[in-house]
C-alpha positions in Angstrom: 110.0 20.7 122.5 112.2 22.3 119.5 115.7 21.7 120.2 116.4 25.2 118.8 113.7 27.1 121.2 113.7 30.7 122.9 115.8 30.8 125.6 118.4 28.3 124.3 122.0 28.3 125.1 124.1 27.6 121.7 127.7 28.0 120.4 128.6 29.1 117.1 130.5 26.5 115.6 131.5 28.5 112.0 132.3 31.8 111.6 134.1 34.6 113.2 132.5 34.4 116.2 133.5 30.4 116.4 133.8 29.4 119.2 131.3 31.9 121.1 128.3 31.5 123.4 125.2 33.1 122.3 121.2 32.7 123.2 118.3 31.7 121.2 116.1 34.4 120.8 113.1 32.9 118.5 113.1 30.5 115.7 112.7 32.1 112.1 111.1 29.4 109.9 112.3 25.7 110.1 116.4 26.5 109.1 117.1 30.0 111.0 116.9 31.2 114.3 117.8 34.9 116.0 120.5 34.9 117.8 122.5 37.4 120.5 125.3 36.6 122.5 124.8 39.8 124.0 127.7 41.3 121.9 129.0 42.9 125.5 129.5 40.0 126.6 130.1 37.4 124.3 130.9 39.4 120.9 128.0 38.0 119.4 125.7 40.5 117.4 121.9 39.9 117.2 121.2 38.4 113.6 120.0 35.8 111.9 122.2 32.5 112.0 121.4 29.0 110.1 120.9 26.4 112.8 124.3 24.5 111.2 126.4 27.4 112.6 124.9 26.2 116.1 125.9 23.9 118.5 123.0 23.5 121.2 123.8 23.0 124.8 121.8 21.9 127.4 121.1 25.1 129.4 117.7 26.7 128.6 117.4 30.6 130.4 113.8 32.4 131.0 113.4 34.7 128.5 110.6 35.8 126.3 111.2 35.3 122.8 112.0 38.5 120.8 113.4 39.9 124.3 116.2 42.4 124.3 120.0 42.8 124.9 119.3 44.4 128.6 116.8 41.5 129.4 119.6 38.1 128.1 122.0 39.9 130.2 120.2 40.0 132.8 118.7 36.5 132.7 122.8 35.0 132.4 123.9 36.9 135.3 120.9 35.7 137.1 122.1 32.2 136.1 125.5 32.9 137.0 127.1 32.4 133.3 128.8 36.0 132.6 132.1 34.7 133.2 131.7 31.4 130.9 129.8 33.7 128.1 133.0 36.0 127.8 135.2 33.0 127.4 135.6 31.0 123.9 135.5 27.3 123.5 138.1 25.5 121.4 136.2 23.4 118.6 137.3 20.5 118.4 136.5 19.0 114.2 
């Protein structure tokens, strides 16, 4: 089991999107993953992200690798997490 598996919900801890939740879409090598917010919900656009910039949470959504934003939105809505994705998390350093 990988820590950054497909469907894992994470929080961005670095950059302009810090404090926003995102979903891992697929692993790209050893240090990078493809993530999405989706942008309509959390403001995080689909992009490659270094795993050092993410804090994984315990929740995993049931999505396929490389799923489009509509499928991710549906999975978030089905899990009842839409409102949590809309709010930012305050990060304590």
